Backbone as CSV, one residue per row, in Angstrom:
resi,resn,N_x,N_y,N_z,CA_x,CA_y,CA_z,C_x,C_y,C_z
1,MET,5.068,8.591,17.093,5.304,9.943,15.848,4.563,11.179,15.618
2,LYS,4.312,11.766,15.837,3.491,13.158,15.838,3.523,14.011,14.921
3,LEU,3.123,13.600,14.288,2.923,14.517,12.864,1.153,14.822,13.000
4,ASP,1.255,16.352,12.713,0.553,17.383,12.136,0.014,17.443,10.558
5,PHE,-1.526,16.561,10.012,-2.130,16.376,8.679,-3.179,17.686,9.055
6,ASN,-3.212,18.197,10.153,-4.833,19.143,9.198,-5.104,20.085,8.333
7,ASN,-6.239,19.392,7.412,-7.184,19.906,6.824,-6.335,19.151,5.111
8,GLN,-5.150,18.008,5.323,-5.166,17.472,4.119,-5.693,16.166,4.303
9,VAL,-5.265,15.858,2.728,-6.014,14.599,2.503,-5.663,13.310,2.149
10,ALA,-6.006,12.108,2.981,-4.792,10.667,2.800,-6.639,10.001,1.581
11,LEU,-5.828,9.006,0.671,-6.509,8.177,0.782,-5.525,6.591,0.335
12,VAL,-6.212,5.783,0.483,-5.750,4.597,1.277,-6.384,3.339,0.451
13,THR,-6.133,2.366,-0.495,-7.014,1.694,-0.571,-6.101,0.359,-0.158
14,GLY,-6.471,-0.877,-0.347,-7.115,-2.389,0.689,-7.116,-1.313,2.085
15,ALA,-7.902,-0.607,2.413,-8.299,0.332,3.278,-9.054,-0.260,4.586
16,ALA,-9.467,-1.754,4.271,-10.978,-2.569,4.503,-10.173,-3.343,6.010
17,SER,-8.819,-3.334,6.306,-7.958,-4.437,7.431,-6.308,-3.938,6.802
18,GLY,-6.054,-4.911,8.081,-4.354,-5.181,7.415,-3.884,-3.564,7.345
19,MET,-2.618,-3.626,6.610,-2.163,-2.415,6.788,-2.666,-1.467,6.545
20,GLY,-3.740,-1.500,5.709,-4.204,0.037,4.720,-5.049,0.452,6.083
21,LEU,-5.710,-0.548,7.312,-6.117,0.072,7.553,-5.841,0.964,8.820
22,ALA,-4.855,0.059,9.464,-3.483,1.259,10.105,-2.960,2.212,9.913
23,ALA,-2.454,2.723,8.558,-2.300,3.198,8.111,-3.649,4.424,7.931
24,ALA,-4.407,3.859,6.804,-5.839,5.084,7.597,-6.209,5.619,8.861
25,THR,-5.994,4.863,9.953,-5.788,5.293,11.349,-5.274,6.380,11.099
26,ALA,-4.047,5.587,11.060,-3.540,7.138,11.563,-3.445,8.050,11.356
27,PHE,-3.532,8.502,10.189,-3.480,9.220,8.822,-4.961,9.738,9.254
28,ALA,-6.107,9.205,10.031,-6.735,10.237,10.126,-6.507,11.015,11.822
29,ALA,-6.000,10.186,13.195,-5.660,10.660,13.503,-4.187,11.512,14.227
30,ALA,-3.668,11.688,12.179,-3.310,12.889,12.564,-3.768,13.904,12.056
31,GLY,-5.212,13.586,12.233,-5.711,15.373,11.207,-6.595,15.561,10.235
32,THR,-6.057,14.086,9.345,-6.186,14.042,7.620,-7.558,13.593,7.971
33,ARG,-8.212,14.133,6.831,-10.089,13.704,6.055,-8.758,12.370,4.853
34,VAL,-9.910,11.118,5.440,-9.504,9.824,4.732,-10.640,9.215,3.924
35,ALA,-9.814,9.291,2.681,-10.926,8.465,1.959,-10.489,6.843,2.589
36,LEU,-11.366,6.152,2.623,-10.977,4.361,2.634,-11.302,3.700,1.517
37,ALA,-10.382,3.074,0.739,-10.599,2.379,-0.912,-10.468,0.813,-0.440
38,ASP,-11.438,-0.133,-0.791,-11.381,-1.893,-0.706,-11.405,-2.294,-2.226
39,ILE,-12.084,-3.712,-2.322,-12.983,-4.262,-2.695,-14.019,-4.691,-2.567
40,ASN,-13.834,-4.467,-1.218,-15.064,-4.942,-0.261,-15.222,-3.548,0.082
41,GLY,-16.675,-2.721,-0.295,-17.070,-1.797,-0.038,-17.821,-1.996,1.011
42,GLN,-18.451,-2.556,0.911,-19.757,-2.649,2.747,-18.738,-2.658,4.336
43,ALA,-17.304,-2.974,3.524,-16.556,-3.867,5.203,-14.874,-1.660,5.061
44,ALA,-15.399,-0.926,3.384,-14.605,0.114,3.789,-15.255,1.178,3.746
45,VAL,-17.059,1.195,4.215,-17.735,1.727,4.425,-18.285,1.923,6.040
46,ASP,-17.888,0.607,6.387,-17.846,0.179,7.840,-16.514,0.875,8.618
47,ALA,-15.295,0.502,8.179,-14.522,1.568,8.968,-14.354,2.911,8.508
48,ALA,-14.820,3.246,7.638,-14.948,4.701,7.610,-15.954,5.160,8.578
49,GLU,-17.017,4.479,9.339,-18.255,4.605,10.179,-18.003,4.817,11.270
50,LYS,-16.779,3.083,11.586,-16.371,3.624,12.872,-15.450,4.887,13.319
51,LEU,-14.374,5.016,11.925,-13.373,6.467,12.016,-14.287,7.428,12.083
52,ASN,-15.433,7.713,11.549,-15.905,8.890,11.939,-16.761,8.738,13.927
53,ALA,-17.256,7.525,13.755,-17.507,7.566,15.231,-16.511,8.213,15.822
54,ASP,-15.849,8.388,16.072,-14.640,8.179,17.239,-14.030,9.721,16.541
55,GLY,-14.903,10.359,16.078,-14.682,11.494,15.339,-13.777,12.263,14.626
56,TYR,-13.406,11.387,13.376,-12.935,11.529,12.453,-13.507,12.521,11.266
57,ASN,-12.577,12.598,10.231,-13.308,12.657,9.000,-13.170,11.312,7.648
58,ALA,-14.144,10.395,7.366,-13.944,9.504,6.271,-14.880,9.166,5.805
59,ILE,-14.650,8.793,5.317,-15.597,7.998,3.728,-15.096,6.764,3.284
60,GLY,-16.112,5.927,3.394,-15.595,4.590,2.275,-15.570,4.772,1.131
61,ILE,-15.311,3.236,0.195,-15.421,3.637,-0.553,-15.037,2.594,-1.572
62,GLN,-16.055,1.599,-2.212,-15.608,0.154,-3.309,-15.089,0.443,-4.440
63,CYS,-13.324,-0.648,-4.401,-12.869,-0.533,-6.302,-12.294,-1.678,-6.054
64,ASN,-11.951,-2.417,-7.130,-11.203,-2.791,-7.498,-10.424,-2.341,-8.335
65,VAL,-9.363,-2.036,-7.719,-7.739,-1.438,-8.652,-7.676,-2.021,-9.497
66,ALA,-7.629,-3.356,-9.675,-6.872,-3.405,-11.257,-7.807,-3.086,-12.510
67,ASP,-9.237,-2.493,-12.255,-10.840,-1.736,-12.557,-9.757,-0.257,-13.375
68,LEU,-9.153,0.666,-14.098,-9.286,1.869,-13.901,-10.493,2.547,-13.964
69,GLU,-11.219,2.132,-14.685,-12.578,3.047,-14.519,-13.021,2.457,-12.758
70,GLU,-12.877,2.124,-12.967,-13.113,1.714,-10.853,-12.132,3.288,-10.331
71,VAL,-10.379,2.551,-10.413,-9.891,3.625,-9.802,-10.059,5.255,-10.101
72,LYS,-10.771,5.332,-11.555,-10.774,7.162,-11.358,-12.173,7.555,-10.598
73,ALA,-12.708,6.335,-11.014,-13.806,7.132,-9.785,-13.658,7.457,-8.636
74,MET,-12.859,6.286,-7.826,-12.468,6.513,-6.942,-11.347,7.685,-6.768
75,VAL,-10.640,7.771,-7.362,-10.257,9.106,-7.480,-11.092,10.392,-7.385
76,GLU,-11.844,10.176,-8.587,-12.384,11.146,-8.137,-13.436,11.337,-7.112
77,HIS,-14.063,10.486,-7.052,-15.200,11.146,-5.505,-14.593,11.209,-4.105
78,THR,-12.925,11.015,-3.973,-12.312,10.835,-2.921,-12.053,12.948,-3.036
79,VAL,-11.838,13.261,-4.361,-11.440,14.423,-4.833,-12.779,15.955,-5.056
80,ALA,-14.104,14.800,-5.080,-15.271,15.615,-4.674,-15.580,15.451,-3.709
81,THR,-15.637,15.132,-2.907,-16.136,14.923,-1.222,-14.837,15.654,-0.530
82,PHE,-13.972,15.430,-0.942,-12.696,17.024,0.340,-12.586,17.197,-0.412
83,GLY,-12.294,17.827,-1.887,-11.843,18.899,-2.116,-10.156,19.579,-3.126
84,ARG,-9.844,17.868,-2.825,-8.367,18.018,-3.144,-7.878,16.277,-2.251
85,LEU,-6.086,15.885,-2.707,-5.720,14.801,-2.824,-4.366,15.671,-1.842
86,ASP,-3.907,15.033,-0.970,-2.270,15.193,-1.105,-2.295,14.109,-0.993
87,PHE,-2.130,12.585,-0.143,-1.073,11.390,0.098,-2.233,10.641,-0.310
88,ALA,-1.771,9.647,-0.861,-2.601,8.283,-1.059,-1.210,6.927,-1.011
89,PHE,-2.053,5.566,-0.351,-1.213,4.482,-0.233,-1.475,3.661,-0.530
90,ASN,-0.967,3.398,-1.848,-1.105,2.054,-2.795,-1.053,1.447,-2.175
91,ASN,-1.638,0.377,-1.309,-1.656,-0.674,-1.408,-2.285,-2.134,-0.922
92,ALA,-3.989,-1.599,-1.434,-4.047,-3.041,-2.297,-2.927,-4.298,-2.591
93,GLY,-3.535,-5.373,-2.252,-2.183,-6.357,-3.454,-2.922,-8.179,-2.427
94,VAL,-2.945,-8.459,-3.579,-2.763,-10.308,-4.068,-1.508,-11.063,-3.547
95,GLN,-2.203,-12.730,-3.001,-1.193,-13.182,-2.631,-0.890,-14.329,-4.024
96,SER,0.000,-14.518,-4.424,-0.063,-15.765,-5.275,0.406,-17.096,-4.137
97,PRO,-0.208,-18.213,-5.204,-0.206,-20.129,-4.552,1.224,-19.981,-4.403
98,VAL,1.390,-21.172,-3.914,3.039,-21.386,-4.136,3.200,-22.187,-4.711
99,ALA,4.063,-21.810,-5.606,4.587,-23.047,-7.017,5.960,-22.374,-7.809
100,GLU,6.221,-23.487,-8.543,7.317,-23.753,-9.020,7.195,-22.965,-10.369
101,THR,8.132,-22.418,-11.112,7.759,-21.320,-11.986,7.173,-22.576,-13.033
102,ALA,7.378,-23.275,-13.785,6.879,-24.572,-14.314,5.901,-24.874,-14.337
103,ASP,5.223,-24.744,-12.839,4.059,-25.461,-12.559,3.137,-24.257,-12.065
104,ALA,3.521,-22.622,-12.218,2.107,-22.372,-12.071,1.454,-21.854,-12.668
105,SER,-0.237,-21.205,-12.123,-1.005,-21.045,-13.807,-0.998,-20.210,-14.202
106,PRO,-0.841,-19.368,-15.474,-1.278,-18.258,-15.767,-2.807,-17.580,-15.900
107,LYS,-3.634,-17.776,-15.049,-4.524,-17.694,-14.151,-3.546,-17.319,-13.498
108,ASP,-3.476,-17.851,-12.513,-2.650,-17.054,-11.055,-2.073,-15.897,-11.656
109,TYR,-0.501,-15.778,-12.477,-0.527,-14.752,-12.252,-0.597,-13.694,-13.353
110,ASP,-2.334,-13.382,-14.121,-2.442,-12.715,-14.642,-3.235,-12.116,-13.277
111,PHE,-3.785,-12.709,-12.603,-4.568,-12.576,-11.390,-3.988,-11.421,-10.445
112,VAL,-2.473,-12.321,-9.866,-1.869,-11.429,-9.261,-1.074,-9.955,-10.073
113,MET,-0.882,-9.810,-11.404,0.124,-8.471,-11.870,-1.494,-7.390,-11.979
114,ASP,-2.109,-8.614,-12.881,-3.548,-7.487,-12.282,-3.343,-6.914,-11.037
115,VAL,-3.896,-7.223,-10.136,-4.049,-6.623,-8.590,-2.634,-5.898,-8.405
116,ASN,-1.698,-6.688,-8.247,-0.873,-6.388,-7.386,0.122,-5.237,-8.058
117,LEU,0.218,-4.522,-9.653,1.005,-3.964,-10.688,0.321,-3.010,-11.393
118,ARG,-0.391,-3.718,-12.120,-1.163,-2.680,-12.751,-2.199,-2.604,-12.521
119,GLY,-2.680,-2.850,-10.526,-3.953,-1.428,-9.402,-2.710,-0.802,-9.247
120,ILE,-1.421,-0.359,-8.999,-0.663,0.667,-7.899,-0.857,1.247,-9.536
121,TRP,-0.514,1.352,-10.505,-0.080,1.705,-12.280,-1.410,2.876,-12.243
122,ASN,-2.791,2.058,-12.117,-3.976,2.534,-12.354,-4.284,3.453,-11.385
123,CYS,-4.057,3.289,-9.993,-4.052,4.286,-8.777,-2.845,5.483,-8.650
124,MET,-1.906,5.208,-9.597,-0.699,6.017,-9.400,-1.673,7.411,-11.341
125,LYS,-1.984,5.960,-11.742,-2.670,7.616,-12.680,-3.322,8.223,-12.528
126,TYR,-4.142,8.056,-11.782,-5.672,9.144,-11.584,-5.101,10.372,-9.698
127,GLU,-4.525,9.357,-10.002,-4.093,10.373,-8.115,-2.790,11.001,-8.819
128,LEU,-1.975,11.402,-9.713,-1.245,12.511,-10.598,-1.553,13.236,-11.077
129,ILE,-2.502,12.685,-11.991,-3.537,14.021,-12.682,-3.960,14.854,-11.956
130,GLN,-4.677,14.264,-10.625,-4.836,15.683,-9.694,-3.478,15.614,-8.129
131,MET,-2.497,15.165,-8.249,-1.360,15.698,-7.633,-0.990,16.939,-8.533
132,ARG,-0.762,16.519,-10.160,-0.275,17.340,-10.929,-1.017,18.805,-11.145
133,LYS,-2.115,18.714,-10.467,-2.842,20.093,-10.990,-2.409,20.685,-9.765
134,GLN,-2.342,20.005,-9.112,-2.442,20.594,-7.296,-1.241,21.428,-7.616
135,GLY,0.238,20.475,-7.707,0.962,20.971,-7.697,2.607,20.617,-6.383
136,SER,1.839,19.305,-6.423,2.089,18.599,-4.504,1.324,18.019,-4.522
137,GLY,1.597,16.738,-3.102,1.291,15.718,-3.117,2.567,14.374,-2.761
138,ALA,2.427,13.697,-1.732,3.448,12.591,-1.675,2.221,10.714,-2.125
139,ILE,3.437,10.512,-2.866,2.503,8.646,-3.406,3.383,7.919,-2.016
140,VAL,2.589,6.668,-1.873,3.851,5.997,-1.071,3.001,4.354,-1.493
141,ASN,3.388,3.309,-1.949,3.223,3.044,-3.332,3.807,1.634,-2.183
142,ASN,2.716,0.471,-2.071,3.591,-1.042,-0.864,3.953,-1.752,-2.204
143,SER,5.165,-1.781,-1.452,5.608,-3.163,-2.093,5.877,-4.340,-1.050
144,SER,7.693,-5.074,-0.915,7.148,-5.503,-0.345,8.203,-6.726,0.230
145,LEU,8.942,-6.903,1.124,10.215,-7.690,0.782,10.446,-8.827,-0.444
146,GLY,9.544,-8.763,-0.390,9.718,-9.602,-2.163,9.610,-8.240,-3.333
147,GLY,9.401,-7.598,-3.288,10.637,-6.670,-4.105,11.979,-6.043,-4.278
148,LEU,12.122,-7.014,-3.280,14.044,-6.789,-2.836,14.454,-8.249,-3.446
149,VAL,14.051,-8.975,-3.535,15.375,-10.717,-3.186,14.082,-11.385,-3.316
150,GLY,14.501,-12.692,-4.095,13.870,-14.011,-4.548,13.155,-14.457,-3.399
151,ILE,12.370,-15.431,-3.520,12.313,-17.213,-2.318,11.800,-17.747,-3.712
152,ALA,12.053,-19.232,-3.829,11.990,-19.750,-4.851,10.233,-20.629,-4.386
153,GLU,9.655,-20.628,-5.674,7.847,-20.759,-5.721,7.429,-19.493,-5.247
154,ARG,7.921,-18.186,-5.162,7.031,-16.878,-4.886,7.178,-16.097,-6.359
155,GLY,7.891,-16.859,-6.998,7.749,-16.219,-8.142,7.269,-14.865,-8.668
156,ILE,6.365,-15.001,-8.717,4.755,-14.944,-9.279,4.669,-13.196,-8.567
157,TYR,4.286,-13.823,-7.185,4.706,-12.646,-6.555,5.663,-11.815,-5.933
158,HIS,6.613,-12.337,-6.567,8.138,-11.416,-6.521,8.054,-10.689,-7.250
159,ALA,7.739,-11.199,-8.611,7.835,-10.260,-9.634,6.781,-9.266,-9.808
160,SER,5.828,-9.057,-9.204,4.648,-8.079,-9.180,4.708,-7.145,-9.035
161,LYS,5.865,-7.544,-7.535,6.516,-6.823,-6.174,7.433,-5.823,-6.984
162,HIS,8.884,-6.627,-7.434,10.249,-5.967,-7.409,9.112,-4.794,-9.591
163,GLY,7.920,-5.006,-9.751,7.811,-4.304,-10.510,6.576,-2.668,-10.311
164,VAL,6.798,-3.250,-9.082,6.976,-1.894,-8.116,7.496,-1.101,-7.910
165,VAL,9.024,-1.835,-7.410,9.805,-0.770,-7.425,10.185,-0.110,-8.035
166,GLY,10.115,-0.560,-9.473,10.428,-0.333,-10.428,9.746,1.276,-10.733
167,LEU,8.422,1.102,-10.486,7.540,1.386,-11.535,8.226,3.027,-9.881
168,THR,7.620,3.247,-8.844,8.070,3.843,-8.004,9.015,4.534,-8.180
169,LYS,9.704,4.226,-8.250,12.089,4.919,-9.101,11.656,5.750,-10.206
170,SER,10.521,5.148,-11.577,10.872,5.553,-12.105,9.962,7.238,-12.235
171,ALA,8.821,6.877,-11.842,7.686,8.144,-11.162,8.630,8.922,-10.638
172,GLY,9.019,8.399,-9.389,9.502,9.140,-8.585,10.364,10.200,-9.248
173,LEU,11.000,9.988,-10.190,12.487,11.051,-10.714,11.339,12.189,-11.790
174,GLU,10.287,10.691,-12.191,9.325,12.308,-13.181,8.314,13.304,-12.296
175,TYR,8.346,13.567,-11.523,7.205,14.232,-10.013,8.197,14.784,-9.719
176,ALA,9.562,14.352,-9.669,10.282,15.029,-8.131,10.279,16.997,-8.397
177,HIS,10.202,17.810,-9.564,10.564,18.451,-9.901,8.975,19.251,-10.200
178,LYS,8.886,18.541,-9.403,6.750,19.002,-10.214,5.720,18.534,-8.087
179,GLY,6.700,18.768,-7.689,6.288,18.858,-5.905,5.751,18.186,-5.963
180,ILE,5.715,16.735,-6.224,5.179,15.475,-6.083,6.342,14.679,-5.505
181,ARG,5.936,13.824,-4.053,6.760,12.746,-3.925,6.267,11.213,-4.117
182,ILE,7.687,10.220,-4.881,6.803,9.048,-4.830,8.034,8.598,-3.830
183,ASN,7.175,7.953,-3.412,8.408,6.104,-2.535,7.082,4.821,-2.310
184,ALA,8.330,3.840,-1.959,7.634,2.546,-1.234,7.958,2.355,0.142
185,VAL,7.363,1.774,0.506,7.573,0.271,1.429,7.830,-0.827,1.242
186,CYS,8.388,-1.415,2.037,8.579,-3.383,1.797,7.704,-3.739,3.497
187,PRO,7.054,-4.035,3.584,7.115,-4.928,4.349,7.301,-6.500,4.644
188,GLY,7.682,-6.952,5.756,8.327,-7.888,5.762,6.755,-8.711,5.789
189,ILE,6.817,-9.498,6.607,6.208,-10.451,7.206,5.383,-9.708,8.082
190,ILE,3.869,-9.142,8.158,3.240,-8.599,8.761,2.261,-9.434,9.706
191,GLU,1.500,-8.977,10.592,0.331,-9.907,11.361,-0.535,-9.347,10.855
192,THR,-1.633,-9.788,9.730,-2.191,-9.097,8.346,-3.668,-10.618,8.883
193,PRO,-4.268,-9.607,8.196,-5.196,-11.730,7.510,-4.379,-12.304,6.886
194,MET,-4.140,-11.413,5.537,-3.328,-12.288,4.707,-1.910,-13.120,5.008
195,VAL,-1.603,-12.948,6.305,-0.566,-13.803,7.063,-0.656,-14.426,7.554
196,SER,-2.053,-14.206,8.749,-2.664,-15.460,8.992,-3.428,-16.426,8.597
197,GLY,-4.125,-16.463,7.013,-4.854,-17.200,6.161,-3.303,-18.336,5.729
198,MET,-1.971,-17.626,5.532,-0.603,-18.122,4.428,0.058,-19.501,5.837
199,LEU,-0.030,-17.908,7.124,0.287,-19.075,8.929,-1.162,-20.868,8.933
200,GLU,-1.936,-20.312,8.279,-2.672,-21.733,8.264,-2.583,-22.523,7.186
201,THR,-2.550,-21.977,5.972,-2.360,-22.556,4.856,-1.278,-23.396,4.196
202,GLN,0.513,-22.535,4.504,1.413,-23.424,4.302,2.458,-22.789,5.689
203,PRO,1.514,-23.646,6.520,3.165,-23.515,8.292,4.068,-24.061,8.121
204,GLU,4.498,-24.922,6.925,5.935,-24.760,6.769,6.546,-23.810,6.190
205,ALA,5.721,-23.903,5.239,6.327,-22.511,4.036,7.504,-21.030,5.035
206,MET,5.967,-21.167,6.628,6.241,-19.558,7.133,7.207,-20.218,7.816
207,ALA,6.941,-21.104,8.543,7.889,-21.066,9.670,9.625,-21.538,8.951
208,GLU,9.796,-21.349,8.019,11.059,-21.434,6.911,11.200,-19.383,7.520
209,LEU,10.518,-19.240,6.706,10.655,-17.607,6.472,11.032,-17.129,7.570
210,MET,10.203,-17.617,9.173,10.433,-16.849,9.916,12.120,-16.850,10.669
211,LYS,11.830,-17.781,10.541,13.329,-18.321,10.664,14.852,-17.555,10.253
212,GLU,14.269,-15.978,8.920,14.978,-15.514,8.294,14.732,-14.421,8.742
213,VAL,13.932,-13.953,9.804,13.583,-12.376,10.380,14.354,-12.269,11.761
214,PRO,15.355,-11.784,11.524,16.356,-11.404,12.701,15.819,-10.964,14.070
215,MET,14.828,-10.525,14.065,13.874,-9.965,15.436,12.923,-11.164,15.884
216,ARG,12.603,-12.230,15.261,12.202,-13.225,15.638,10.990,-12.883,15.779
217,ARG,9.992,-12.389,14.858,8.624,-12.222,15.469,7.589,-11.073,14.433
218,LEU,6.731,-11.377,14.114,5.944,-11.175,13.083,5.832,-8.887,13.342
219,GLY,6.233,-8.285,12.038,5.874,-7.487,12.250,4.139,-6.453,12.310
220,ARG,3.800,-5.817,13.072,2.378,-4.693,13.469,2.017,-3.872,12.246
221,ALA,0.678,-4.083,11.864,0.414,-3.901,10.325,1.123,-1.391,11.263
222,GLU,0.339,-1.831,12.719,1.011,-0.063,12.737,2.448,0.863,12.210
223,GLU,3.202,-0.361,12.353,4.898,-0.007,12.466,4.902,0.051,10.355
224,ILE,4.017,-0.456,9.348,4.242,0.206,8.697,3.193,1.447,8.067
225,ALA,2.127,1.325,8.728,1.600,2.920,8.896,2.167,3.907,9.465
226,ASN,2.980,3.524,10.800,4.592,4.423,10.997,5.578,5.143,9.653
227,ALA,5.738,4.341,9.044,6.988,4.491,7.640,5.274,5.028,6.898
228,VAL,4.752,4.688,6.599,3.809,5.340,5.462,4.208,6.818,5.488
229,LEU,3.328,6.931,6.983,3.035,8.544,7.609,4.369,9.753,7.330
230,TRP,5.251,8.256,7.805,6.575,9.816,7.670,7.562,9.480,6.465
231,LEU,7.341,8.872,4.761,7.569,9.284,4.159,6.749,10.432,3.247
232,CYS,4.688,9.842,4.322,3.986,11.271,3.789,4.647,13.118,4.249
233,SER,4.779,13.290,5.106,5.581,13.847,5.942,5.934,14.918,5.729
234,PRO,6.099,15.892,5.871,7.845,16.678,5.571,9.531,16.492,6.220
235,ALA,8.986,15.546,7.252,10.316,14.569,8.278,11.721,14.203,6.405
236,SER,10.855,13.518,5.492,10.881,12.813,4.100,11.434,14.299,3.121
237,SER,11.527,15.740,3.336,10.901,15.907,2.657,12.192,15.369,1.053
238,PHE,13.383,15.374,1.027,14.224,14.518,0.307,14.431,13.794,-0.044
239,ILE,13.421,12.724,-0.091,13.613,10.942,-0.214,13.046,11.203,-1.839
240,ILE,12.917,10.333,-2.387,12.540,10.570,-3.497,12.879,8.786,-4.343
241,GLY,11.731,8.286,-4.715,11.985,7.094,-5.321,12.746,6.104,-3.730
242,HIS,12.097,6.016,-2.578,13.133,4.551,-1.940,12.151,3.907,-2.070
243,ALA,12.809,2.443,-1.276,12.379,1.329,-1.184,12.705,0.981,0.163
244,LEU,11.604,1.647,0.793,12.325,1.869,2.317,11.345,-0.097,2.741
245,PRO,12.497,-0.597,3.519,12.111,-2.426,4.042,11.676,-1.523,5.682
246,VAL,10.015,-2.096,5.800,10.513,-2.301,7.080,9.966,-4.127,7.438
247,ASP,11.424,-4.443,7.807,10.832,-6.074,7.356,11.827,-6.647,8.736
248,GLY,11.921,-6.560,9.966,12.714,-6.556,11.186,14.177,-7.230,10.562
249,GLY,14.121,-7.023,9.566,16.067,-7.027,8.908,16.132,-8.724,8.415
250,TYR,14.576,-8.708,7.532,14.891,-9.983,6.728,15.649,-9.364,5.877
251,THR,16.177,-8.796,5.742,16.168,-8.434,3.651,18.043,-7.167,3.976
252,VAL,18.819,-7.307,5.219,19.527,-7.164,5.751,20.759,-8.193,6.086
253,ARG,20.109,-9.829,6.041,20.931,-10.780,6.255,22.129,-10.534,5.068
């Protein structure tokens, strides 16, 4: 997919690895100036420096998306550096431990909701303030196949990701007439550090999940990046509030 985003600016959260890094790299390759944000600030800086060494234009920012003031500073730093904000991929997220609802920890619930749902809201709030000033922009929120279906013992995670889809749809309606498009991508089981950890710590549960993937393989981070860039591009100019599954057929069954 050849896209030309020259002289535009993208912000990616959770950008030090996995889907975030793949998306940031794809944005850079398409000509975008990129801000890579991650709770691991040094990893974000290292990833940005690698892109710069390859001839791109990137900065790394430390940001915990669950902290509203850090998110505000992240967006302001991006705009102060590059002058504007055209695209955002709100990707940062965490998993929840496998547990029946009656046995789940309130601490786990609060942590997952703070990052996966409140974090998306925090990011959108300040991204939209900037994009509203410009009268243009595109936001892609990272939900999950867990935002479209339920799976036993994963209720906290799926609740957070269903919330992302609902927030995306409502905000999409609010800003469609203001030149801003908001959509979500719903990855399946993607080969990322998070999934690698799950494969190690939850092998039986993950084996059962993989049986439900018609393509019989893990997705690649680059496949999510392709979807994100397409949702930000003029090729998807009439798409608003959509939750796009990129899951090897999992949610089609």
